[in-house]
DRENTOR-549550 format. One record per residue (C-alpha): residue number from 0; residue in one letter; x, y, z. Coordinates in Angstrom, 1 decimal, m for minus. Each point is the difference from the previous one (the first is absolute). Layout:
N
- num,residuo,x,y,z
- NUM,a,X,Y,Z
...
This chain:
90
- num,residuo,x,y,z
- 0,x,m13.0,6.7,m10.7
- 1,x,2.2,0.2,m3.1
- 2,x,3.3,m1.7,m0.7
- 3,x,2.4,m0.6,m2.8
- 4,x,2.4,m3.0,m0.4
- 5,x,3.1,0.6,2.1
- 6,x,m1.9,1.9,2.8
- 7,x,0.0,m1.4,3.5
- 8,x,m3.0,m1.1,2.1
- 9,x,0.5,0.8,3.7
- 10,x,m2.4,m1.6,2.5
- 11,x,0.2,1.8,3.3
- 12,x,0.0,m2.0,3.2
- 13,x,m2.5,0.7,2.8
- 14,x,2.5,m1.4,2.5
- 15,x,3.6,1.0,1.0
- 16,x,0.8,m3.7,0.2
- 17,x,m0.5,m0.5,m3.7
- 18,x,1.8,2.0,m2.6
- 19,x,m1.7,1.5,m3.0
- 20,x,m0.1,m2.3,m3.0
- 21,x,1.5,1.0,m3.4
- 22,x,m0.5,m1.4,m3.4
- 23,x,1.1,0.9,m3.5
- 24,x,m2.9,0.5,m2.3
- 25,x,0.7,m2.2,m3.0
- 26,x,m3.3,0.2,m1.9
- 27,x,m2.9,2.4,m0.1
- 28,x,m3.3,0.2,m1.8
- 29,x,m0.1,2.2,m3.2
- 30,x,m1.4,2.9,2.1
- 31,x,2.4,m0.3,2.9
- 32,x,m2.6,m1.2,2.5
- 33,x,0.2,m3.2,2.1
- 34,x,0.3,m2.8,0.0
- 35,x,3.8,0.0,m0.2
- 36,x,2.5,m2.8,m0.3
- 37,x,2.5,0.7,2.8
- 38,x,3.3,m1.7,0.9
- 39,x,0.3,0.3,3.8
- 40,x,3.5,0.8,1.3
- 41,x,m0.4,m1.9,3.2
- 42,x,m0.5,m3.4,m1.6
- 43,x,0.6,0.5,m3.8
- 44,x,m3.6,m1.3,m0.6
- 45,x,m2.0,1.4,m2.9
- 46,x,m3.7,0.5,0.6
- 47,x,m3.1,1.6,m1.5
- 48,x,m0.8,2.8,2.4
- 49,x,m3.1,2.1,0.6
- 50,x,1.5,2.7,2.4
- 51,x,m2.1,1.0,3.0
- 52,x,m0.2,3.4,1.7
- 53,x,3.3,m0.6,1.9
- 54,x,1.9,m0.1,m3.3
- 55,x,1.7,2.8,m2.0
- 56,x,1.7,0.0,m3.4
- 57,x,3.3,1.9,m0.3
- 58,x,2.5,0.4,m2.8
- 59,x,3.5,m1.4,0.3
- 60,x,1.3,3.6,0.6
- 61,x,m2.5,0.7,2.8
- 62,x,0.9,m3.3,1.7
- 63,x,3.7,0.8,m0.2
- 64,x,m0.7,3.4,1.6
- 65,x,m2.2,m1.5,2.7
- 66,x,2.8,m2.5,0.8
- 67,x,2.6,2.8,0.1
- 68,x,m2.0,2.1,2.4
- 69,x,m0.7,m3.1,2.2
- 70,x,3.7,m1.0,0.1
- 71,x,1.0,3.6,0.9
- 72,x,m2.5,0.0,2.9
- 73,x,1.2,m3.4,1.2
- 74,x,3.7,1.1,m0.1
- 75,x,m0.9,3.3,1.9
- 76,x,m1.9,m2.0,2.6
- 77,x,2.8,m2.5,0.5
- 78,x,2.6,2.8,0.3
- 79,x,m2.1,1.8,2.6
- 80,x,m0.5,m3.3,2.0
- 81,x,3.8,m0.7,m0.2
- 82,x,0.8,3.6,1.2
- 83,x,m2.6,m0.4,2.8
- 84,x,1.6,m3.3,1.0
- 85,x,3.5,1.5,0.1
- 86,x,m1.3,3.0,2.1
- 87,x,m1.5,m2.5,2.5
- 88,x,3.3,m1.7,0.4
- 89,x,2.0,3.2,0.6
């Protein structure tokens, strides 16, 4: 795993009941390998992190694109559900 300051650490969730965890990578070793100092977005806590196999590093641009695709899928799903609901009432 390799990161630069400003990348994002995404820790995937093994459960649908827990969201993935995101943290901004604030500090890396000289060679870009862990451990990283990460500021977690869910609690604004900063911690030294040794990422496990459920974690990935993405750039800010990759995270923005990931979120855009996720938001489009969510909007499409909600529109389909709303259309289905209206069809059921008719």
